[in-house]
C-alpha positions as CSV (number, residue, x, y, z in Angstrom):
1,M,0.2,6.3,-23.0
2,S,-0.9,3.3,-20.5
3,R,0.7,-0.2,-19.9
4,S,-0.5,-3.3,-17.9
5,L,2.0,-4.7,-15.5
6,D,1.7,-7.7,-17.3
7,D,2.7,-6.2,-20.6
8,P,6.2,-7.5,-21.6
9,L,9.0,-5.3,-20.8
10,D,12.5,-5.8,-23.0
11,P,15.5,-6.2,-20.5
12,N,17.8,-3.8,-22.4
13,D,15.4,-0.6,-22.6
14,R,16.6,2.1,-21.0
15,A,15.9,2.2,-17.4
16,E,14.4,5.8,-17.4
17,S,11.9,5.5,-20.2
18,V,10.7,2.1,-18.7
19,I,9.9,3.7,-15.0
20,K,8.0,6.9,-16.9
21,R,6.3,4.4,-19.1
22,I,5.1,2.5,-15.7
23,L,4.5,5.8,-14.0
24,L,2.3,7.0,-16.9
25,G,0.3,3.8,-16.7
26,L,-0.3,4.7,-12.7
27,V,-1.2,8.0,-13.4
28,E,-4.0,7.1,-16.2
29,V,-5.2,4.7,-13.6
30,L,-5.5,7.5,-11.0
31,E,-7.1,9.8,-13.2
32,A,-9.5,7.3,-14.5
33,N,-10.8,6.9,-10.8
34,V,-11.1,10.5,-9.7
35,A,-14.9,11.1,-11.1
36,G,-15.9,7.9,-9.1
37,A,-13.9,8.8,-6.0
38,R,-15.1,12.4,-6.2
39,S,-19.0,11.0,-6.7
40,G,-18.8,8.3,-4.0
41,R,-20.7,6.3,-6.0
42,D,-18.2,3.0,-5.8
43,S,-15.6,2.6,-3.2
44,E,-13.3,0.7,-5.4
45,C,-12.3,4.2,-7.4
46,L,-10.9,5.7,-4.4
47,H,-9.3,2.5,-3.6
48,D,-7.6,2.2,-6.9
49,L,-7.1,5.8,-6.8
50,R,-4.9,5.3,-3.5
51,V,-3.4,2.4,-4.7
52,A,-1.7,3.7,-8.0
53,T,-0.6,6.8,-5.6
54,R,0.9,4.5,-3.1
55,R,2.5,2.5,-6.3
56,T,4.0,5.8,-7.3
57,R,5.3,7.0,-4.3
58,S,7.2,3.6,-4.5
59,A,8.6,3.5,-7.6
60,L,10.1,7.3,-6.7
61,G,11.5,5.9,-3.7
62,Q,12.7,2.8,-4.9
63,I,14.6,3.2,-8.3
64,K,17.3,5.6,-7.6
65,D,19.5,7.9,-9.7
66,L,17.2,8.5,-12.4
67,W,16.2,12.2,-12.0
68,P,17.9,14.9,-9.6
69,A,17.0,14.1,-6.1
70,E,15.5,17.2,-5.2
71,R,13.0,17.0,-8.0
72,V,12.0,13.3,-6.9
73,L,11.5,14.3,-3.3
74,A,9.3,17.2,-4.4
75,Y,7.1,14.7,-6.3
76,Q,6.9,12.4,-3.2
77,E,6.1,14.9,-1.0
78,R,3.1,16.2,-3.3
79,F,2.3,12.5,-3.7
80,T,2.0,11.9,0.2
81,W,-0.3,14.7,0.2
82,L,-2.5,13.1,-1.7
83,Q,-2.5,9.8,-0.1
84,R,-3.0,11.9,3.3
85,V,-5.8,13.6,2.0
86,T,-7.7,10.6,0.6
87,G,-7.3,8.4,3.7
88,P,-10.3,9.9,5.8
89,M,-12.3,8.9,3.3
90,R,-11.4,5.6,2.3
91,D,-11.3,4.6,6.4
92,L,-14.9,5.3,6.7
93,D,-15.6,3.3,3.2
94,V,-13.4,0.1,4.8
95,Y,-15.7,0.9,8.0
96,L,-19.1,0.8,6.3
97,L,-18.0,-2.3,4.1
98,A,-16.7,-4.3,7.3
99,F,-19.9,-3.2,9.2
100,D,-22.0,-6.3,8.7
101,G,-18.9,-8.5,9.7
102,Y,-18.6,-6.1,12.8
103,R,-22.7,-6.7,13.5
104,E,-22.3,-10.6,13.2
105,S,-18.8,-10.6,15.5
106,L,-21.1,-9.4,18.4
107,P,-23.6,-11.6,20.6
108,D,-27.4,-11.5,19.3
109,S,-28.4,-9.0,22.2
110,L,-25.8,-6.7,21.0
111,R,-26.2,-6.4,17.7
112,P,-29.3,-4.4,17.1
113,R,-27.4,-1.6,19.3
114,L,-24.5,-1.2,16.7
115,E,-26.9,0.7,14.6
116,P,-26.3,3.7,15.5
117,L,-22.8,3.2,14.4
118,R,-23.5,2.6,11.2
119,D,-25.8,5.9,10.8
120,F,-22.9,7.9,12.2
121,L,-20.3,6.2,10.0
122,I,-22.7,7.1,7.0
123,S,-23.1,10.9,7.9
124,S,-19.6,11.1,8.4
125,Q,-18.9,9.4,5.0
126,E,-21.1,11.9,3.3
127,R,-19.1,14.9,4.9
128,E,-15.9,13.2,4.1
129,R,-17.0,13.1,0.6
130,L,-17.6,16.6,0.1
131,V,-14.3,17.7,1.5
132,L,-12.5,15.0,-0.7
133,A,-14.4,16.4,-3.7
134,E,-13.3,19.8,-3.1
135,T,-9.8,18.6,-2.9
136,L,-9.9,16.7,-6.2
137,D,-11.4,19.7,-7.7
138,S,-8.5,21.9,-6.2
139,S,-5.6,23.6,-8.1
140,E,-3.3,21.7,-5.8
141,F,-4.5,18.7,-7.5
142,Q,-5.0,20.1,-10.8
143,S,-1.4,21.2,-11.0
144,L,-0.1,17.8,-9.5
145,M,-1.6,16.1,-12.5
146,R,-0.5,18.4,-14.8
147,D,3.2,19.0,-13.5
148,W,3.5,15.2,-13.3
149,R,2.3,14.7,-16.7
150,A,5.1,17.1,-18.2
151,F,7.6,15.5,-16.3
152,L,6.9,11.7,-17.3
153,T,6.7,13.1,-21.1
154,A,9.6,15.2,-21.1
155,P,12.7,14.0,-23.1
156,A,15.0,11.7,-21.5
157,S,17.4,12.9,-18.9
158,T,20.7,14.0,-19.5
159,D,21.7,14.7,-16.0
160,P,25.2,13.4,-15.5
161,V,24.0,12.6,-11.7
162,A,21.3,10.0,-13.1
163,A,23.5,7.4,-12.8
164,N,20.9,4.5,-13.6
165,A,18.7,6.5,-16.1
166,G,20.6,4.9,-19.3
167,R,21.4,1.6,-17.8
168,P,19.2,-1.6,-18.9
169,I,16.3,-1.9,-16.7
170,K,16.7,-5.5,-15.7
171,A,20.0,-4.5,-14.1
172,V,18.7,-1.9,-12.5
173,A,15.5,-3.7,-11.6
174,D,17.5,-6.8,-10.4
175,E,19.6,-4.7,-8.3
176,R,16.7,-3.2,-6.1
177,I,15.2,-6.4,-5.9
178,R,18.2,-7.6,-4.4
179,R,18.6,-5.0,-1.8
180,L,14.9,-5.0,-0.5
181,V,14.5,-8.6,-0.5
182,K,17.3,-8.7,2.0
183,R,16.2,-5.6,3.9
184,V,12.7,-8.2,4.2
185,R,14.8,-10.9,5.8
186,R,16.8,-9.1,8.0
187,E,14.0,-6.9,9.6
188,G,11.8,-10.3,9.9
189,R,14.5,-12.1,11.3
190,A,15.0,-9.5,14.1
191,I,11.5,-9.9,15.3
192,D,10.6,-11.9,18.0
193,R,7.6,-12.1,20.6
194,D,8.9,-9.5,22.5
195,S,8.9,-7.0,19.5
196,P,7.0,-3.5,19.4
197,P,4.4,-2.9,16.8
198,T,6.5,-0.3,15.1
199,Q,8.9,-3.1,14.0
200,L,6.2,-5.5,12.2
201,H,5.0,-1.9,10.6
202,E,8.0,-1.3,9.1
203,L,8.6,-4.9,7.9
204,R,5.2,-4.1,6.4
205,K,6.6,-1.2,4.2
206,S,9.4,-3.3,3.4
207,C,7.4,-6.0,2.1
208,K,5.1,-3.8,0.3
209,K,8.1,-2.2,-1.7
210,L,9.2,-5.6,-2.4
211,R,5.9,-6.8,-3.8
212,Y,5.7,-3.2,-6.2
213,L,8.9,-4.0,-7.5
214,I,8.5,-7.6,-8.3
215,E,4.9,-6.9,-10.3
216,F,6.6,-3.8,-12.2
217,F,9.4,-6.0,-13.4
218,G,7.7,-9.2,-13.3
219,S,7.7,-9.7,-17.0
220,L,11.6,-9.5,-17.2
221,H,11.5,-13.2,-15.6
222,P,9.4,-16.5,-16.0
223,Q,6.0,-15.8,-14.9
224,E,6.0,-19.3,-13.2
225,E,8.6,-18.4,-11.2
226,I,7.5,-14.9,-10.4
227,R,3.9,-16.3,-9.1
228,A,5.9,-18.9,-6.4
229,I,7.9,-16.2,-5.0
230,L,5.2,-13.5,-4.8
231,K,2.5,-16.3,-3.2
232,P,4.5,-16.2,0.2
233,L,5.0,-12.7,0.2
234,K,1.6,-11.5,-0.2
235,R,0.7,-14.2,2.8
236,L,3.1,-12.7,4.9
237,L,1.7,-9.1,3.5
238,D,-1.8,-10.2,4.5
239,Q,-0.9,-11.2,7.9
240,L,1.0,-8.0,8.6
241,G,-2.2,-5.9,7.3
242,A,-4.2,-7.6,9.1
243,Y,-2.4,-6.8,12.5
244,Q,-1.6,-3.3,11.4
245,D,-5.3,-2.4,10.4
246,L,-7.0,-4.2,12.9
247,A,-5.3,-1.9,15.7
248,V,-6.1,1.2,13.8
249,Q,-9.6,-0.2,13.2
250,A,-9.9,-0.4,17.1
251,A,-8.3,2.8,17.7
252,H,-10.4,4.8,15.3
253,L,-13.8,3.0,16.8
254,E,-12.5,4.2,20.1
255,E,-12.5,7.6,18.9
256,I,-15.8,7.6,17.4
257,A,-17.2,6.0,20.8
258,E,-16.0,9.1,22.8
259,R,-17.3,11.4,20.0
260,M,-20.6,9.8,19.8
261,G,-21.1,9.7,23.4
262,A,-20.0,13.4,23.7
263,E,-22.5,14.4,21.2
264,S,-25.3,12.3,22.7
265,K,-25.6,10.2,19.7
266,A,-25.0,6.6,21.4
267,S,-26.8,5.4,24.1
268,V,-25.1,3.2,26.8
269,G,-26.4,0.2,24.9
270,T,-24.7,1.2,22.1
271,L,-21.2,2.2,23.6
272,L,-21.2,-1.4,25.1
273,A,-21.8,-2.8,22.1
274,M,-18.7,-0.9,20.7
275,G,-16.6,-1.9,23.1
276,A,-17.2,-5.6,22.7
277,L,-16.7,-4.9,19.0
278,I,-13.3,-3.1,19.9
279,A,-12.3,-5.8,22.3
280,D,-13.1,-8.4,19.6
281,L,-11.0,-6.5,16.7
282,L,-8.0,-6.5,19.6
283,A,-8.3,-10.0,19.9
284,R,-8.1,-11.0,16.1
285,R,-5.2,-8.5,15.8
286,Q,-3.5,-10.6,18.8
287,A,-4.1,-13.9,16.9
288,A,-2.7,-12.0,13.6
289,R,0.5,-11.4,15.7
290,D,0.8,-14.8,16.8
291,R,0.6,-16.0,13.3
292,F,3.4,-13.9,12.1
293,A,6.5,-16.3,13.0
294,E,4.8,-19.0,11.0
295,S,3.9,-16.8,7.8
296,F,7.7,-15.2,7.9
297,A,9.0,-18.6,8.0
298,A,7.2,-19.5,5.1
299,F,8.8,-16.5,3.0
300,D,12.2,-17.2,4.6
301,E,12.6,-20.8,3.8
302,S,16.0,-21.9,1.8
303,A,14.0,-23.4,-0.6
304,H,12.4,-20.1,-1.3
305,W,15.5,-18.1,-1.1
306,R,17.0,-20.1,-3.9
307,R,14.2,-19.0,-6.2
308,Y,15.2,-15.5,-5.3
309,K,18.4,-15.7,-5.9
310,A,17.8,-18.0,-9.0
311,L,15.9,-14.8,-10.6
312,F,17.7,-11.5,-9.2
313,W,21.3,-12.6,-8.8
314,P,24.0,-12.6,-11.1
315,S,24.9,-16.0,-12.1
316,A,28.5,-15.7,-11.8
317,R,28.4,-14.4,-7.9
318,D,26.0,-14.3,-5.3
319,D,26.3,-10.6,-4.3
320,G,26.6,-11.8,-0.4
321,A,23.0,-13.5,-0.3
322,A,23.4,-15.9,1.8
């Protein structure tokens, strides 16, 4: 059973049944990309597998009181494992996809000196591909997929603590979106020029959770309005993502430079080129940090906030939203 995130939902359907449909759709996306991720023939396969995994983790964490907490926690931990073990291969894919851009960011005289880095990344990628293939063939991964499908296709919950399982999905989803959008506003407003990177990282995680929920349940609301609220949220996420990703890339490339130097796989010229590349990444990171206030202001403006209230707050009250 599969469904697109664009498929219409009935606002009165039981929350548990709707969430299971969404999660079954995600596991089918994940499984459809296993062969491609294992072979490494298309980097998008691993990317899509990881996105489906991340969305699964988010759904489990955000929609509360559908199943016993200990069972949900167990699956969250297992999908966190899957996200972690697929990360190294994806990092290398990203660096190789970005390599031409890395090269073009350097002065002409340094560009040829960066080529040993490409060779190092390609050889590392092949090693990680073999590790990833073993992981996707492992009993741990196979049992996760088997157990997860059995859980999602099991009869509806009768657990008395599953307070949200039988409630209408629109009531449950809107309630959770209200909580998250208020968290995003609160976390974003607390950030100033002196805030540490950890605060921006936490805000990025909250924004991702909010985006996923809106996309999961967007068909419960007018599509034009959903597109209108997603646009500034995606723009803010892009800014926060650039800030975080550029820092991670710079740190990782510094580690790679140390390894290449220690293994005599980089000349002085290559190390100088890598140093210039790292400096460029950090400068771009700072530029992304400098643009944060503008991106958040577009998300936080009063007209945009009224759209959220009109969509997700009960008309009879504002639930302390101001």
